N, C-alpha and C positions, 0 to 999 in steps of 0.2 A: 427689551429682548434678555433671558437670564440667558448667559453662552454655556453658563458651567450646569446647568439642569442636569439631572442625574438620571431622567429620563429624556426618550425621542416628543421632539417638537417639532410645530407648521416645518422647517425648515431642512430637517433631516427628510420629510415624508417626502417632500417637494425633490429632495436630492436623490431621493433612489430612485423615484418616478421617473425623472430624467435621466437617470444616470445608467437604469433598466431600456431605457430606449433608444443611449446614446453606443450602449453598448451592442445590443443586437441592428441598430444599425452598418455598427462597425463590423459584427461578423457576417452579416447578408451581405456588404458591399466586398468582404474579402472572397468571399466562397463565390458571388456570380464573378468576381475577377478570374479566380482560379478555372472555374468552367468558362470563361471565355478564351484564355491561357490553350486548355487542354482539348478543346473542341470537342465534349463527349468526353466524358468520363469513363473509363474502363474499372469494375469491379475493385480490384486492386488499388485503382486510384481513392474510388472511394473510400475503402476499407483499411487502407497503410497511410493514403495518403500517397506524396510525390517527391520529397525528400527536403525537408524545411533546414535551414540554415542550424550550425551545433546551438546558438543558443535558444533557438525557436525549439530544437529537440531538449534541451537542456531542461527548459522552464515546462513543457510538458511532461516531462518525466514528472518531475516536482508537482504538477497538478495534478498526474493521475492518483499520485499517492498520498495529495492531501484531501482527506473529506470532513464530511460533520464527524467523523469517532475522533480526528485530532479535536476537533474547537470542542467538541464534548469531554469525550473521551479522555482525551490524553490530558486538556485542563482537569478534569475531575480527578482522576490519576492522582496528578502534583497536587493536588490541596488533600489528599487522601491520603498520599503514601509519596511523595515527593519524587524524588527521583531516579527512584528506583524503576520503571517502565521506559527510560532514558535509555536501554540497553536496545530496545528495540528502533529507536530513534535515530542515533547513531551508528547508520550506516552507511554512511558515506563513502566507506573505505571497500564496502562488499558491493556499491554501486561501479567501482572501477575494474571492479571483477568483469560485470558485462563489457565492458568495455577494451578490456585489455585482452581477454582473455575468450572469453563467448563468440562477439562482433564475429572474427574472424572465423568461425566454426561454423557460424548463423549465414556469412554472406557466402563460405564457401557450398552449404548448403544451396543457395540461390544457387548458384552457378551450374549445380548439379542438377537438380531439378526445373531448371528452367522458367521458375518464378519464384515469387517473394514467398516464401513460406509462413506456417505456422510451426508451434510447439508440437501438437501431434505431427505435424510430416516429418517434423524431423524423428520422432519414436518411429513412425510408420517408415520410415527410411532404414534407420539405424537396426531396429528391432522387428515387429512384426504389425502388419495393420492391424490387429488384435489390440497393440500394445497403444497405438495412438489412440484407438477408436476411445479405448480409457481413460487414456488421459482428457478428451476431450470431452466425455460424459462426465469425469472428476468438478473437471475444472467448471463446469455449466453448472453442476450441482452444488461446489464449495459457491460460485457468483450468487446465484439466486439466495442460497443461506448465509451467506455471511456479508460479502460486499454490497452487493444492492440493498439487500436487505435493513444490513445496520448501518451504512449510510443516511438512507431515506429517513430508519428511527431515531437516529443521534441528528438527523435534521428536522428533524421534529419537534425536538426538545429543545433543539439552538434557536427554532423561531418561534418558540415559546418562550422561550427566556430573554429572547432579545428583542423580538418586533409584539411582542405580546398576543401572536395568533394563534388559537387552538392546536391542540400537539395535530391530529389527525388532519386538520388544512394544511399544516404546516407540512406533516410527510407526503402523503396523498400530492398537494403542490407542486410541489418538489420532483416526484418521481413522472406527475405529467408532463412537468415543464422540460424535463431533462429529456425525456422519451420523445417528445416531438423534437426538440433540438435534434439530438441525435440522428431521428428520423431525415430532418430535412439538413442538417450539416455534416452529416458524414465525418473521415476523419479530420477536412480542413476546419471543418467549423468546429472542432474541438481542439486542433491547436493554434489556432487563432484566438479564442477563449483563452487558453491557458495562458498567451504571451499576453492578453488584457489584464489576468487578473490578477497574475503572480508578482508584480512589483505593488499594484495595491493591498496583495494580501499580507505581504511581507513587510510595506512601510504602515501596516495599518497596527499590526501586531505588535512592533517592538515602537509604537504608542502607545498601544496600552501596557506593552510593558513598562518603558520610562515611566510613565505617569501613572503607574501604579506603585513601583517603587518613591517615586519622588512622594505620593501621598503615604508611601508608611515610613518615611524616613523622612518627615515634615518638611518638607521642598528637597533633601540631597539623597540624588540617588545611589551613593555610595552608602549614604547612611538606612537607607532603605534593605540594600541587598543582605546588611553586617543584621538588621531586625529579620529579613527573613530568615537568614541560615540561624538567627542564635533563635527565632520559635522555631523552628524546624527540629533542631535538636532537642527540646522539649516534648517530642510525640514520638507515638509509636512505644506504651511502657510496657513493657513485658512483667508475668505475674510475679515476679520475682522481685516487682516495683522500678525495675529498671528502665529510664528511659533511654532506648536505643537509637533513638535519632529517624529520620522521615532525609537526612540530606547529605546519602553516601547512597554507592550503588551495588554494592555489596553488601549481603549480610550474611557472616559465616556462623555468629552463635545461635544454636537449637532454640532456644529462648527468647529470642529474638521474635515478634508475632508477625513480620516482614519475611520469616523465615523458607515460612513454605511457599509465599509468591517469587520467592528472586533469592532461590539457595545458594550461594559460596559461588566456584568458579562458573557451576552448572548453568545459571543464567546469563552466562554471555556464549556458553556452547549453544544452550538451548537458542539464546535467539540470534544465533550467528546460523544455527540452520535453516530456521523459520526467514533468515532474509536472504541466503544462500536461494530458497525458491525461488522468496517472493520479487528478486532483484534481475538474478540471469535466469530464469525459467518460465516465469508465470508471460501469458500470452497479452496481461493488458499492460506489462511495463516493457517488453522486448515490441512491441508491433510500435511504441514511440520511436524506434533506433530505427530500424528495417525500413521505412519507404527511403525510395530510389524511382529514378527514370530510368528507361527503358533503355539497355543498352551502357548504363552509366560504368565509369570506368570502375573496378573495387577501390582500387586505394584512395579516389573521391570517397567512396560511401563507406568506407573503413574510418579514413580521416575526420567524416562529420560525426558520424555515428558517437566515435570515441572522443571527441572533447563534447558532443555534447553529455555524456555520458560524465565524463570530468567537471561540468556546469553543474548535472546534477548530484554530484556528488558534494560540491559547495552549498546546495540548495537544501538538502539533507541535513547541513550540519544546525539549519535555524530551526527547525518544528520547537525542540526543545525548548527553545529562549523565546518562542512565536506562541506555544502553548504550555507547554506543560511547567515552565518557572511561572509565568504570571497563576497558574493555578496554587502555586506556594503560595504566592502573592497573594489572591483572592482571602488565602484561609488565615494568613496572618493579619488580613485589615480586620476579617471581622471579628478576629479573638479579641482585636484594640475596641472597647466598649466607643473611645469618644471617636473614632475614624465615621461613625456615620451609614458605615457598610454594614451587610449581613450576608448570611450568605448559608439559606437554611438547605441546599443541594448541593452539594457538589459539583453534581453534573451539573452545571448552571454555572459554572464559576467563570467561563469567559464571557459569556452571554453578558451578566451584571457587570464584570470588570469594563466591556465596554459601553455600557451604561453609565460607570457609574463617573471613568476616570477622560473620556475623551470630552472635549465639548460641542456643543451645537454646531452642526453643518458639519463635521468631521466623521461624526457619529454616521449619518446618514451614505459619505464617501466610501468608508471604512466597510460598511455593509453591503453597497455595491460590490468590492471584493470580494467578502465572504459567500455572498450568494453566488456569486460567477463561481470561487472554486467548488463550491460544492454542485453546482451543476456541469464544473468540467470533470472532474472528479469520476463524480456518475454515473456522464458520459462515457467517460475511458471504458468503463465497466459494462456500458452496451454495447458499446463499439466494437468491445470484443468478444462479446457475445455472441455477434450478428457475424461477428470475422469466420468465430471457431466452427459457427453452424455452417454458413453459407459453402466455407472452405473445404470442410470436413466432413461434413456429412450429405450434404446437397447438390455440392459438383458432381462427387464422385458418383451417385446415385442417377444423379441427369446431367449428361453431357450433352455437349454442343448446344445448350439453350443459350440465347441471346444475351451479350450483357448485362442491358437493365433488367431483365429477370434475374439476372445473378442478385442487384441492386439492390429490386424488389424484394428476394426471398430474405434478404441481411435485412433489410426493415423490419420485413414482418417477425420475424426472429425477436428484432428487437422491442417490439408491442409483445409477445408473448412475456419478453422477460420481465417486462413491467409488471405483466399483470402478475405473474406469476410471486416479481419480488412483494408486493402491495396485500396478495391472499398472505405470506407467510411471516408479517408483517405479526401480529396476534397471536401467531404460536411460537414466535419467536421471546416476547414480552412474559412468557409463560416461565420459561427458561430460566431465569436468573439474571445475575448481574450480565450487563449486556459486553463488558469490556473482558469481563473475564470467559465468557464464551466465543467472543472473536477469534481472542487466544487460543484458547482450546482447542477452538476447530483447525485452526494453523498450524499448530503443535502436530497434531491426529494427521493429516494429510501432509507436509513437507520432509515427514524422511521419506518416504516411494519416491518422490518427485524428484527429489538431492542424491538418493543412492541411482537411480533408474539415469538420470540424465548426465553424473558423474562419472558412473564408469562407463554408460556407453560413447562419453567423448572418449576418458584420458586412456581405456583399456582395450584393448583389441581381442581381448579373449574372452571376454564377456558375449557369451552365448545370443541371439534373438529371441527365444525360448526363456534364459534367465531376466531380459528385460521385462518378457510380459510376463512370467511367474512374480518378479517381485513389483511390477505394478500392482499387481490385483492381492495379492498376499497382504502386501502393507497397506493398503487400502480397507482389506476387509476387518485386518488388525485395529487402525484407528478408529473403524467405524463399531468395531465389539466396546472399545474402549469410551468412545460416544456414548453408547448406549450405559454403562454401567457408569460413568458420571452421570446421567441422570437419573436414575438409579438412587445412588448411593449420596448424592449432593457434592460429587466431583469427591469423594472418595471421605467423607468429613461424615456422616452417617455411621450409627454403629447396626453392623447389618450379622444376624444372628441364620445358623444354618450350616450346613458343612459345604454346601457349595461355596458358600463367602467366603467361608472360613479357608477352605482350600486354595481358594483364589486370590486372598488378599494380598500377596504379592502383585498380583496385574493394576488392580481396579485402587490398591490405595498408595502405589508407589507416587511420588512426587510429580505431577505432570510434566517437569522440563528434563527430569533423569529419567521419566519414561519415554519420552521422544529421544533422549539420545540412543537409549538402549535400544529404540525400534529400530533409529535409522541402522546398528550396528547389524542387528540382528539381518534387516534387510541386503545390507551389501555382502553376508556372508550366506547368505540364502543364494543369490545371485552366483558368487562363488563356484558353490556347491554344486546346482544346478547345471552349471556351465559345462561343470566336468563330463555329463550325462546326457548332455543333448548336441546338435549337430552347430558346427562353429559356422562364425558369419561367413558369408561369400566376401567374393573378392570385391566386388561392386558394394557391399557395406563397410569391407575395412576401407577401401579408397573415399568413402564417403566421410572420413573421419585422421584422412591422412595427409598431413601440407606436404607438397611436394616445393620444392628446391623455388621454382618459377614462382608459385605462391607465396611462398616466405620470404619472396624478394619484393612481390606485391604487399606484402605487412609491412615490411620496412620501409617501405617509401610511404608509408601512410602516417607515420609518427616523427616529433623531431622531439628535441630537448626540451624545448618549452613544454609539451604534453608533459613526460616523463615531474619537470619541476612542477606543474601546478597539479600532476598525481601525488607529488609526495608531501603538497602542501594540503591536502585532504585529510592523507596519513598524520599527518603531523599535528592538525587540529582535531583529531579525535583522539589521541592518544591525548593529547594537553585537557582536554574536557577528562577523561577516563583518571587521570592522576589529578584534578581538582575534585571531580567528587568521589577519591574513593570510597 
């Protein structure tokens, strides 16, 4: 048997088949055990879970974030543009903000409303019902157009590069498999699968990294790292003939070909805005930390959630090394004629590395982790869509239905999302570079979300109408910019006519700089509207005001080790930025 085969052999296929059955059995057993303990789940239990241990929460947050866009898009970006995209991945410090700052607010709202909240619940309570409904609509649209479709599309590419499956078989198969899993498993199934796949995914990816560096360095990992960095320094050649390199995160020179993608310090601010929205206010992340048993003490809930986010903060430091840097290694390996490694398409970098560097048998084990990661990530999106639809649309319209009915409606909503995700894939394929499309959409949606949540929580003077106006106007401006991106090739095409010439400031502005100014505009708009509209009610102010007793409860929920562990996340982020400055 050739243990060092660069392709899958019969042993890998046997391991994949047995592994899928084993994972399925483990998840099914966990769900059945949970049902026996619950003796009939409520819709909240199905949608949110009942409060997992902190390490499971951390793994679930990490798993919900890691999808095929990382295995394909992040590795491909590493092969093409080096560490520039790491700004979007070095967000461990942002997850700490969720645990330390936002969880206490969300738990306070849980107490006020007598149920576990969704993000639209918060906006309906703090602003107006219309504000929360708009968030639900925007979030559902965003999930279908970006998260579900992108995960499925890149999953098809990954399956094609790794297993040789035709693209559509892989993409549709992944969606259907995940849809069935989500409908049958609920949040408990998602959390269990997350716990199973996280260690396999991490171990497998680091095997790819270390063995890839070893292959590049002639058996030495440090020499492989040096060779990778040296090769990255020769890339990114400008019109002036200067090699600006892809081994640094900040690009300050306007002659640098990567300046438009990662302009100076703007890129850090822009990535942080998207990170704030995604990690602190997005339903499919926040939902991982809100699960709890009825009547459970607030300090216990907050302690578990905070420690889960701290664990997730450490996990979030890993994707750069798990996916982006292996992409850089793949590019360097492919540049050496004697390596025997070829890379025709950067988006196949990670799948090609798995086949090239991992020994027989290990390929199969690692592939199980990757498939589980794809399903867990996509299932998290499906579950969040079901939650939003059930809790924010169906329940208010049809009150008094049985819990079984609400669970069924959530499952039907999941099926609808599955169908819409499949239908959208061909349209998305015609819109150019997938990863640019994904980040571009997020940069247009994030400012409105960040402005409304941040001002709603931290300012008592922002009025209900201001939140509604900020959400609607921000979304409309973002969608207008999206349309101009489609018509102008993201501002790169030369457009003639008085309209395009008069509005060039709008459609030609760098996408990250546009995102930052859009956030500033929305926040100023909300302040101005607040001067001319009715003040928040006493009940709305109370919803964001910590009483002395509640502050004591928050204080009981953490100790010095939580602080030390959090500072560790921050220190590692700073160290990474300093190395790849």
